[in-house]
N, C-alpha and C positions, 0 to 999 in steps of 0.2 A: 344141237343142245348148247355149244358152247356160246351161240347168239343169246341165249335166253340168260346166261350167266354173266353177259357184260355188264360191268359195274357202271354205275352212273358217277359223272363229273363230282357229285358231293361225296359219293363213298370214296372215289379216288383222291379228294381232298382230306377227307377223314384219314385215310390209312398214311397219309403225307404226314399230316399233324401227329400221328402217333410215332412215326420215324423220327420227327423231329424233337418230340417231347422226350424220347429215349434217348437221344443224343444229347440234350440240355441235363437230364438227370445223370449220366455217365461223367460227364464235366463236374456236377457237384458231388458225386462220391469220390473223385479225385482229391476233394479236400479245398482247404482255403485257396483263394486267389494267388496268393504268393506264399510258399513257405520260408522263402529269403527275408521277406517283411516281416514274417513272424519271429524271426531268429533275434528281432530287435527288443523282446521282451524285457529284457533286464535293463535297457537304457528308457524304457517309457515310464514316465511318472504314475504312482498308481493311483492318484486322483483324476487322471485323463479320463478313465472310463466314465465315471460320473459327469465330469464336465462335458462328454462329448454327448452322453445320454441327453442331458439338459439342453445342449446346444441344437440337437437334432429335434427334441420334442418343440421346442419354442420355435425352430424354423417352421415345422408343420402347422402349428397354431396359427404363426402370423400369416402364412402365404393360405392357408385356407380361409382366412377371415378377411385378408384384404388384398392378396396378391393374385386371385384368379383372372379377376378384369385385367392386370397388368399383363399376365402371362398370355392371355387370349389376343393383347394387341400385337403379339409377335407372330401371328399366323392369320389366315383368314378362315376364321370358323364357318362363316355362312358358305364359303366355297367349298369347304371341306363336307359339310351336311349336303351339299348341292352333289359333290363328287359320290357319296354314297348312295343318293336317290338315284342317280344315273346310272351307277353299276348294278343296284337292285333291279333297275328296269330293264336292262340288258341280260340279267341272268334270269328274270321272268321270262322274258321274251322266247328265250331257247337255252337253256343252261347248258355249255359247253364247258371244257375244262378251263378255257382262255377266261371267259366271263366270270367263273366262279373264284379263280385265283387272282382276280382284279383287286379284290378286297385287300388281301394280304400282299398284294405288290404295292398297294397304296400305303398301307401300315409301314411295311418296311423302308419304302422310300422317306417317309417322315422321319423314322428313326435314324436313318442314315444321315440326315441333314443336321439333326439335333447333336448327333455324335460328334461332327466336325466343330461345331460352335463349342460344345464342352470340352474339348480337347484344347483349344485355345485359352478359354477360362480356366482350366485346372492347372495347366503349366504357367500361364501367366501369372496366376495368384501366388503359385508356387514359388516363383522367382522372385517375388517381393516377401516372402516367408508368412504368406496369410494361410493359416491351418483352420483354423475355428471360424474366423470371419468368412470364410469361403462357403460355410456350410448353407445358410440360405440361400446364397446362389446356387450351390449345387442341388437343393431341392427343387427349385424354382425349375431348372433345367431339366431335371428328372420329371418333374411332373408335366411339364411342357410335352415331353415326349411321349409320356402314358396318355396323356390327354388327346394329343392327335392319332394316337394309335386307335383309342376308345372310338373316336370320331370316325376312323376309317371302317368300323365295323358297326357304326349306327347306333353307340351307345354315348349317353349324355354321362357327365362325371360332376355335375353342380349340386346333387341332391347328398345329403348327409349319409344315405345308406350307401351310395356309389362310393363316397370318400373312404368310408370303411372297407369295402370291396376292393378299393386300390391301395390302401394301407396294408391289408392282410397281404395282399399280391406282392408287395414290396418287401414284406417282412418274409415269407416264404422263398423269395428268391435269393435272398442273402443268407439262407440256410447251408449248410454242407452236410454231406454224409447220410447218415439213418435219419437225422433231425430233417432234412430235407425231404427224403423219400416219404416219412410218415405225414409231413405236412403237405405236401404236394398231393398226396393221395386224399386227405381229407378237404383240401380246395378243390378237387376234381369233384368230389362228392356234394360239395357246396353249388358248384356251377350246375351239375346236374338236377340238383333241388332247385335252383333258381329257376332253370328251364323249364322243370315240370310244373313250376307254380305260374307260368306265363311269362317267363323272362322278366319278373318284376322282383325288384328287391324290396317291397314294401313289408314283407315278414321277415326281412332281415334285421334283426334287433341286436345289436352289438354296439357296447358302450365305445363311443369314437375316443374318448380320452384314454381308456385303457387300451384300445388298439394304437393310438399313437405312441404311447408308452413302449408296447410291445416291439413296434416297428422302429423306434428310435434305439432301443437295445439291439436289436439285430443288424442294424446299421453301424452303430458305434462298435459292436463286438466283431465285426468286420474289417472296419475302415480305422480302427483305433493307430494302427501302425504308419497307415499311410498320412493320416492328419498330424500325427507327430514329424513325419519326415517334411511335410508340406509346412510346417511351422516353424521349421529351420531354415533361415534364408540361404545358407550355403547349399543344402542339398534338398532345398524345397522343390525343385523342378522334378524330382523323382517321386514325391508324394503326390504331385500334381497330376503326374501322368496317369495316376490311378482312378482319377475322377471319371474320365471318359469309359475305362473299362468297367467300373460298376455301372453306370449309366447304360452302357451296351447290354451287361448281362442282366439287368432289371427289365430293360426295354424288351430283349429277346423273348424273357418270359412273359411278359405282358402282351406280346403277340401271340405267344401260344395260348395263353388262357382266355383272351378275348376272342381268338380265333375259335378255340373250342366251344365257347358260349354261342358264337354266331353259328357254327355248324349244327351243334346240339339243335338249335332252335329251327334251321332250315331244312336240315336233311329229312327228305319224304319217309 
């Protein structure tokens, strides 16, 4: 009887995903990334929040309009698409745990490489006191990581609908406590609906400008104190250290959500 209850590699992957999602949620319930950083509240200028919101919004606007081609020059898009096709073919020939896990292994590999680069970038700019000017580069590094993760699971990122999907994913990843739990649940429901509709975002109509503003607010709310530190030359390196922490956090969430979308589509 146990033989007939044996779980498929896809089912095992789904169970592993649920465990990883639960661990991520536990971290978000622990609160903001750094309680110590939040103690800087009385030192941070009141107008910094608005300044950061505007900087993040302009950064997304600029990169979505002109920067995607530049980002794509930093990795081999055609090779990544080819790798996905090879992994898909291997899984179709005979899905075992190793072949099914190949997609996530590739996504995590891309994340790790981008994390190393973002560490050098964040600390380097922190040493010269670059807080606000760092934001476009931070967004470029963040989107580079998300784009490569998307390609690992066979998803494109250049349509308006997919850009909004990515923006919302970033927004949810930056939330904490109950706000994260609610937004994450809603995002999972959205993924289920997208897959039910044929894994198409054609019916996903959300105002991109409004979503850019919401995502910018989520980023600035969490990163206000680190950008304040990074803009102070003497202790700028401390703020710069947090750039890779946030890119890692969002990239981890992107792996989980693209993995969920991919598994929902492919599970028997």
